[in-house]
C-alpha positions in Angstrom: 44.7 -8.6 0.4 47.3 -8.1 -2.3 49.0 -11.0 -4.0 52.3 -10.4 -2.2 50.6 -10.2 1.2 48.9 -13.5 0.3 52.2 -15.1 -0.5 53.7 -13.9 2.7 50.8 -15.3 4.8 50.6 -18.6 2.9 54.3 -19.2 2.0 54.7 -22.3 4.2 51.7 -24.1 2.7 52.7 -23.0 -0.8 56.2 -24.3 -0.3 54.9 -27.6 0.9 52.6 -27.9 -2.1 55.4 -27.0 -4.4 57.7 -29.7 -2.9 54.9 -32.3 -3.3 54.3 -31.2 -6.9 58.0 -31.4 -7.8 58.4 -34.7 -6.0 55.5 -36.5 -7.8 56.5 -35.2 -11.2 60.2 -36.2 -10.6 59.3 -39.7 -9.4 56.8 -40.3 -12.3 59.4 -39.1 -14.8 62.0 -41.5 -13.4 59.5 -44.4 -13.9 58.4 -43.1 -17.3 62.0 -42.8 -18.4 62.9 -46.3 -17.4 59.8 -47.8 -19.1 60.1 -45.5 -22.1 63.8 -46.4 -22.7 63.0 -50.1 -22.3 60.3 -49.8 -24.9 62.7 -48.1 -27.2 65.4 -50.8 -26.7 62.9 -53.6 -27.3 61.3 -52.1 -30.4 63.8 -49.9 -32.3 65.2 -52.7 -34.3 61.8 -53.5 -35.9 59.9 -51.0 -38.0 56.4 -52.3 -37.2 57.2 -52.7 -33.5 58.6 -49.2 -33.2 55.5 -47.8 -34.9 53.2 -49.9 -32.7 55.0 -48.6 -29.6 54.8 -45.0 -30.7 51.1 -45.4 -31.6 50.3 -47.1 -28.3 52.0 -44.4 -26.2 50.5 -41.6 -28.4 47.0 -43.0 -27.6 47.5 -42.2 -24.0 47.7 -38.5 -24.8 44.4 -38.6 -26.6 42.6 -39.3 -23.3 41.9 -36.0 -21.4 43.8 -35.9 -18.2 40.6 -35.3 -16.1 39.0 -38.3 -17.7 42.0 -40.4 -17.2 42.1 -39.6 -13.5 38.4 -40.1 -13.2 38.6 -43.5 -14.8 41.4 -44.5 -12.4 39.6 -43.5 -9.2 37.2 -46.5 -9.0 40.2 -48.9 -9.5 42.9 -47.4 -7.3 41.1 -44.8 -5.1 41.9 -41.2 -4.5 45.1 -39.5 -3.7 48.6 -40.5 -4.9 47.9 -43.7 -6.8 45.8 -42.3 -9.7 48.1 -39.3 -9.9 51.2 -41.5 -10.3 49.6 -43.9 -12.8 48.2 -41.0 -14.9 51.4 -39.0 -15.0 53.6 -42.0 -15.8 51.4 -43.0 -18.7 51.3 -39.4 -20.1 55.1 -39.2 -19.7 55.9 -42.2 -21.9 55.4 -40.9 -25.4 58.2 -38.3 -25.7 60.7 -40.6 -24.0 59.8 -43.8 -25.9 59.6 -42.0 -29.2 62.9 -40.2 -28.8 64.6 -43.4 -27.5 63.5 -45.2 -30.7 64.7 -42.3 -32.9 68.0 -42.0 -31.0 68.8 -45.7 -31.2 67.9 -45.9 -34.9 70.1 -42.9 -35.5 73.3 -44.4 -34.2 75.9 -44.8 -36.9 75.9 -48.5 -38.0 79.7 -48.4 -38.6 80.2 -47.6 -34.9 78.1 -50.6 -33.9 80.0 -52.8 -36.4 83.3 -51.6 -34.9 82.1 -52.4 -31.4 81.1 -55.8 -32.6 84.4 -56.3 -34.3 86.3 -55.8 -31.1 84.3 -58.5 -29.4 81.6 -56.6 -27.6 78.4 -58.6 -26.8 75.0 -57.3 -27.9 74.3 -56.0 -24.3 77.7 -54.3 -24.1 77.2 -52.6 -27.5 73.8 -51.4 -26.3 75.1 -50.1 -23.0 78.5 -48.7 -24.0 77.8 -47.5 -27.6 74.2 -47.2 -28.6 72.5 -45.8 -25.5 75.2 -43.2 -24.8 74.9 -42.0 -28.4 71.1 -42.0 -28.2 71.1 -40.1 -24.8 70.8 -36.6 -26.3 67.4 -37.2 -27.9 66.3 -39.3 -24.9 67.1 -36.3 -22.6 65.2 -34.0 -25.0 62.2 -36.3 -24.6 62.5 -36.3 -20.8 62.5 -32.5 -20.9 59.4 -32.3 -23.0 57.6 -34.9 -20.8 58.5 -33.0 -17.6 57.1 -29.7 -18.9 54.0 -31.5 -19.9 53.6 -33.3 -16.6 54.0 -30.1 -14.6 50.7 -28.9 -16.0 48.9 -32.2 -15.9 49.9 -32.8 -12.3 47.7 -29.8 -11.3 44.6 -31.8 -12.5 45.5 -34.4 -9.9 43.9 -32.2 -7.3 40.6 -33.3 -8.7 41.4 -36.8 -7.1 42.8 -35.3 -3.9 46.3 -35.7 -5.3 49.3 -33.7 -4.1 50.7 -30.5 -5.4 49.9 -26.9 -6.4 46.8 -28.0 -8.2 45.0 -27.9 -4.8 45.7 -24.2 -4.6 44.3 -23.6 -8.1 41.2 -25.8 -7.4 40.5 -24.0 -4.1 40.7 -20.7 -5.9 38.3 -21.9 -8.6 35.9 -23.3 -6.1 35.8 -20.0 -4.2 35.5 -17.6 -7.2 34.2 -14.3 -6.0 36.0 -14.4 -2.6 38.8 -11.9 -2.0 41.6 -14.5 -2.3 40.3 -16.6 -5.1 42.4 -14.9 -7.8 45.4 -15.0 -5.5 45.1 -18.7 -5.0 44.8 -19.5 -8.7 47.7 -17.1 -9.5 49.9 -18.5 -6.8 49.4 -22.1 -7.9 49.9 -21.2 -11.6 53.0 -19.2 -11.0 54.4 -21.9 -8.7 54.0 -24.5 -11.5 55.7 -22.2 -14.0 58.7 -21.6 -11.6 59.0 -25.4 -11.0 59.0 -26.1 -14.7 61.7 -23.5 -15.3 63.8 -24.9 -12.5 63.5 -28.5 -13.8 64.4 -27.4 -17.3 67.5 -25.6 -16.0 68.5 -28.8 -14.1 68.2 -30.8 -17.3 70.5 -28.3 -19.1 73.1 -28.9 -16.4 72.6 -32.7 -16.7 73.0 -32.5 -20.4 76.3 -30.6 -20.1 77.6 -33.1 -17.6 76.5 -36.3 -19.4 76.8 -35.5 -23.1 80.2 -35.4 -24.6 81.1 -32.2 -26.4 81.6 -34.0 -29.7 78.0 -35.4 -29.5 76.6 -32.0 -28.5 78.3 -30.4 -31.5 
């Protein structure tokens, strides 16, 4: 069976797996973004706190994804829980680091001007600092998403959702006539999803970042 014939016969299952893959990555990125930005907001004003936050989130990436999921299985079981926890932890570093860098890079004169017109600390953060730090934060989100697209495939090891199941089925049946088709379909599906997400982030950037900041 050719690859295109395989896609034609399995398109419904592949589409379902792709939707699950995209959904779990998107949801984990939302959680990782919220946590990462909060980490940045709390730590950017202190040199040692920012370095500690960056080091702590960097440590997560030193743990192999297969080992991370394997360690989580005894605690939370198989399926979605270990997948969500692992992906969220892996997605923190680029977002938190870029949030810290972006907030520290805001022009102090703009913050002083906002303070001079009576803005509270929270208002300055929400209306001045975070909007100006948004471009690097968005860049961190893009990096995290691309990274999580690949890591999410490993979740199939723990019966997690997504296109990794197609890849693992192909690897488990190496030598059969459709083994290569399964691995290729899962891999190409992840690549296509990654490109679609990145294109969506470009659109989000154009809609949410002022031209002056982009320039």
